[in-house]
C-alpha positions in Angstrom: 188.2 92.1 140.2 190.6 90.2 142.4 192.5 87.1 141.4 193.5 84.0 143.3 196.2 81.4 142.8 195.8 77.7 143.5 198.9 75.5 143.1 200.4 77.9 140.6 197.2 78.4 138.6 196.1 82.0 138.3 192.3 82.2 138.5 190.4 85.3 137.3 188.9 86.9 134.2 192.3 87.6 132.7 193.2 83.9 132.6 191.7 80.8 130.9 189.0 79.0 132.9 190.3 76.8 135.7 188.7 73.5 134.9 188.0 71.1 137.7 187.1 67.4 137.2 184.9 66.4 140.1 185.7 62.8 141.0 183.0 62.7 143.7 181.6 59.2 144.2 182.5 58.0 140.7 185.2 55.7 142.0 182.3 53.3 142.8 184.1 51.9 145.8 187.3 51.0 143.9 190.6 52.9 144.5 191.9 51.7 141.1 189.0 53.4 139.4 189.6 56.6 141.3 193.2 56.6 140.1 192.0 56.0 136.5 189.7 59.0 136.7 192.7 61.1 137.8 194.6 59.8 134.7 191.6 60.5 132.5 191.4 64.0 133.8 195.0 64.6 133.0 194.5 63.3 129.4 191.4 65.4 129.0 193.2 68.6 129.9 191.7 69.4 133.3 193.6 71.7 135.6 192.6 70.0 138.8 190.7 67.0 140.2 188.5 67.4 143.3 187.5 64.8 145.7 185.2 64.8 148.8 186.4 64.1 152.3 183.9 62.7 154.7 182.7 59.6 156.5 179.1 58.6 156.7 179.3 59.3 160.5 180.8 62.8 160.0 178.0 63.9 157.6 174.8 62.4 159.1 173.3 59.9 161.6 172.6 56.3 161.0 168.9 56.5 161.3 165.8 55.2 159.5 163.6 58.0 160.8 161.6 59.9 158.2 164.0 62.9 158.3 166.8 60.7 157.1 164.9 58.9 154.3 165.5 59.9 150.6 162.1 59.7 148.9 162.8 61.5 145.5 165.4 61.7 142.8 168.3 59.5 141.8 168.8 58.1 145.3 165.2 57.5 146.4 164.7 54.6 148.7 168.0 55.0 150.6 168.7 56.6 153.9 171.2 59.4 154.1 173.6 57.2 155.9 173.4 54.5 153.3 173.9 57.0 150.5 177.0 58.5 152.1 178.4 55.1 153.1 178.1 54.1 149.4 179.5 57.3 148.0 182.3 58.4 150.3 186.0 58.3 149.4 187.7 56.2 152.1 190.2 58.2 154.1 192.8 55.5 153.8 192.8 56.2 150.0 193.6 59.9 150.3 197.4 59.6 150.6 197.5 57.4 147.5 195.2 59.8 145.6 197.3 62.8 146.4 200.5 61.0 145.6 199.2 59.8 142.2 198.0 63.3 141.3 201.4 64.7 142.1 203.1 62.1 139.9 200.7 62.9 137.0 201.3 66.7 137.5 197.7 67.6 138.2 196.4 69.6 141.2 194.2 67.6 143.6 192.1 69.2 146.4 189.0 68.4 148.3 185.7 69.4 149.9 185.9 68.8 153.7 182.6 68.2 155.5 183.7 68.6 159.1 186.8 69.8 161.0 188.4 66.3 161.2 188.3 66.2 157.4 190.2 69.5 157.3 192.8 68.1 159.7 193.3 65.1 157.4 193.7 67.3 154.3 196.1 69.5 156.1 198.3 66.5 156.9 198.4 65.9 153.1 199.3 69.5 152.3 196.1 70.1 150.3 196.6 73.3 148.2 193.0 74.6 148.5 189.6 73.9 150.0 186.2 73.7 148.3 183.1 74.2 150.4 180.3 72.2 148.9 176.9 73.9 148.3 175.2 72.0 151.1 177.8 73.1 153.5 177.8 76.8 152.5 175.6 77.5 155.5 178.0 75.8 157.9 179.8 78.9 158.9 182.0 77.3 161.7 183.3 74.8 159.1 184.1 77.6 156.7 185.9 79.5 159.4 187.9 76.5 160.4 189.0 75.7 156.9 189.7 79.3 156.3 192.0 79.4 159.3 194.5 77.1 157.5 195.4 80.0 155.1 194.6 78.2 151.9 192.6 79.5 148.9 188.9 78.6 149.1 186.2 78.0 146.6 182.7 78.2 147.9 179.8 76.7 145.9 176.5 78.6 146.3 173.8 76.1 145.2 170.6 76.7 147.3 172.2 79.7 149.1 170.4 83.0 148.8 172.2 86.3 148.6 172.3 86.8 152.4 173.7 83.3 152.9 176.4 83.8 150.3 177.4 87.0 152.0 177.6 85.3 155.3 179.8 82.5 153.9 182.2 85.0 152.3 182.3 86.9 155.6 183.0 83.7 157.5 185.9 82.9 155.2 187.3 86.4 155.7 186.9 86.1 159.5 188.7 82.8 159.5 191.7 84.4 157.7 191.1 83.4 154.1 191.5 86.2 151.6 191.7 84.2 148.4 188.1 83.3 147.7 186.3 82.2 144.6 182.5 81.6 144.3 180.8 79.0 142.1 177.4 79.7 140.8 175.6 76.4 141.2 172.2 74.7 140.9 172.0 71.8 143.3 169.9 69.5 141.1 171.2 66.2 139.9 171.0 66.7 137.0 169.9 70.3 136.7 168.1 71.8 133.7 170.0 74.6 131.8 167.0 76.9 132.3 167.5 76.9 136.1 171.0 78.4 135.8 170.3 82.0 135.1 173.9 82.6 134.1 173.4 86.4 134.3 173.9 85.8 138.0 177.6 85.2 137.5 178.5 88.9 136.6 176.2 90.2 139.4 177.9 87.9 141.9 181.3 89.0 140.8 180.3 92.7 141.0 178.8 92.3 144.5 181.6 90.3 146.1 184.7 91.3 144.1 186.0 87.8 143.7 186.4 85.4 140.8 183.2 83.6 140.1 182.8 80.3 138.2 180.2 77.6 137.5 179.6 74.2 139.1 177.7 72.6 136.3 175.2 69.8 136.8 173.6 69.9 133.4 174.0 66.9 131.0 176.0 68.6 128.3 178.6 71.4 127.9 176.4 74.2 126.5 175.8 75.9 129.9 179.5 75.8 130.9 180.6 77.3 127.6 178.0 80.0 127.8 179.1 80.8 131.4 182.6 81.6 130.2 181.2 84.3 127.8 179.5 85.8 130.9 182.7 85.8 133.0 183.1 82.4 134.6 186.7 81.9 135.7 186.2 78.4 137.1 184.4 75.4 135.5 183.6 72.4 137.7 181.9 69.3 136.3 181.6 65.7 137.4 183.8 63.1 135.5 183.3 59.4 135.2 184.8 56.6 133.2 181.4 55.2 132.3 178.1 57.1 132.6 176.2 53.7 132.8 178.5 52.4 135.6 175.7 52.5 138.2 177.5 54.7 140.8 175.8 57.5 142.8 176.9 60.2 140.4 177.7 58.4 137.1 174.5 59.3 135.3 175.0 63.1 135.4 178.8 63.0 134.8 180.9 63.5 131.7 182.9 60.6 130.2 186.6 61.3 129.3 186.0 62.2 125.7 183.2 64.6 126.6 185.4 66.1 129.4 188.2 66.7 126.9 185.7 68.5 124.6 184.6 70.6 127.6 188.2 71.7 128.3 188.8 72.6 124.7 185.5 74.5 124.2 185.5 76.6 127.4 189.1 77.7 126.7 188.1 78.5 123.1 185.1 80.5 124.5 187.5 82.5 126.8 189.8 83.3 123.8 186.8 84.3 121.8 185.6 86.8 124.4 189.0 88.4 124.4 189.1 92.2 124.8 187.6 95.2 123.1 189.3 95.5 119.7 188.1 97.2 116.6 191.4 96.7 114.7 192.1 94.5 111.8 192.6 90.8 112.8 195.3 88.6 111.6 192.8 86.3 109.9 191.4 89.2 108.0 194.6 90.6 106.5 194.5 88.5 103.3 190.9 89.5 102.7 191.2 93.3 102.9 191.9 93.4 99.2 188.5 92.0 98.5 186.7 95.0 100.0 185.1 97.6 97.7 187.1 100.5 96.5 187.1 103.1 93.6 188.2 102.1 90.1 188.4 104.1 86.9 185.9 102.6 84.4 187.4 104.2 81.3 190.6 105.7 79.9 191.1 109.3 81.0 193.8 111.7 79.8 195.8 114.0 82.1 193.9 117.3 82.6 190.4 115.9 82.1 187.8 116.5 84.8 186.4 113.5 86.7 182.7 113.0 86.3 180.4 110.5 87.9 180.7 108.1 84.9 184.5 108.0 85.3 184.7 106.0 88.6 182.8 103.3 90.2 182.8 101.4 93.6 183.8 97.8 93.0 185.7 94.9 94.4 188.8 94.5 94.9 190.1 97.0 97.5 193.2 98.4 96.0 191.8 101.9 95.3 190.6 104.7 97.5 187.7 104.0 99.8 184.2 104.6 98.3 183.6 107.4 100.8 186.1 109.6 98.7 183.9 109.5 95.6 182.0 112.7 96.2 185.1 114.8 96.7 186.8 113.5 93.5 183.9 114.5 91.2 185.0 117.8 89.5 188.7 117.3 90.1 191.2 117.2 87.3 193.4 114.2 86.6 197.1 114.9 86.8 198.2 111.9 84.7 196.8 109.5 82.1 194.9 106.6 83.7 193.5 103.5 82.1 190.1 101.7 82.5 189.9 99.1 85.3 192.7 100.6 87.3 192.4 101.7 90.9 191.8 105.3 91.8 194.8 106.5 93.9 195.7 109.8 95.4 198.7 110.4 93.1 196.2 110.8 90.1 195.0 114.1 91.5 196.5 117.4 92.4 
């Protein structure tokens, strides 16, 4: 399994999950709110914040035609252009966002949606690129972003196995060799049952890259479970107020919830650990309470041990109970008292 590095963060199964706070459209049109979300992500313990870089004109057409109408879901009643005009992060904010993240000591990167967005991000020395699920089939965009030589995370929502393979190949063709994939369900929100987290290990095995989870469920259970199944990256939307009325607020985590996510996915990674059958540090004090063999009556040196001389009881200072059969019929070499542990030095 390969590993990648983004802005000094090692990403792969050997390392704690790389936790990304997706700022997305949760700035609700206010730069000050975007800056506050970066602050909140720092306080919550996120490793990175991700934004999205597009303009409504670079992602769709301004049209009222049926193809461009949203008729279902959270954004029903809007046109695509209206939605993206409402949700986009203005390009003139980007420098301030990158500067603020640097001052707060948190990694900031972005999803570009066309080549001009890549060019803008390159001018800001972005450390990595994220390809959004809806753009995973835009192979020219992937190749162009890959040509910049930065690590790349590709989200796979809606992409089938062939399309994922094509996206990875396009990234390689463009010159990117540090790739991570995110298993994703592009529903907003998405039910946990749709996630089929067993896919994570299969994806890692097929493509030989770190695999993570882009989580659109409404709680942290799916993300925590994904770490136990090998997820190396966790991405989740973050907002200051789930009732704020923005495009993505309703399926995002508030700061306290995001802090819990960071804590719990790292605890899950620690719990998975490695194969280890040895005694654990937390068990050391309790070993004495295991069962062991004790003498249950006084016995003189030279007497023969019979079944009514010893018994398996707690605590664990005597020989293990498995030795009982081999002790029956042996002679004691010294006087022993009742309620004392059976030890090797009492026998020849």
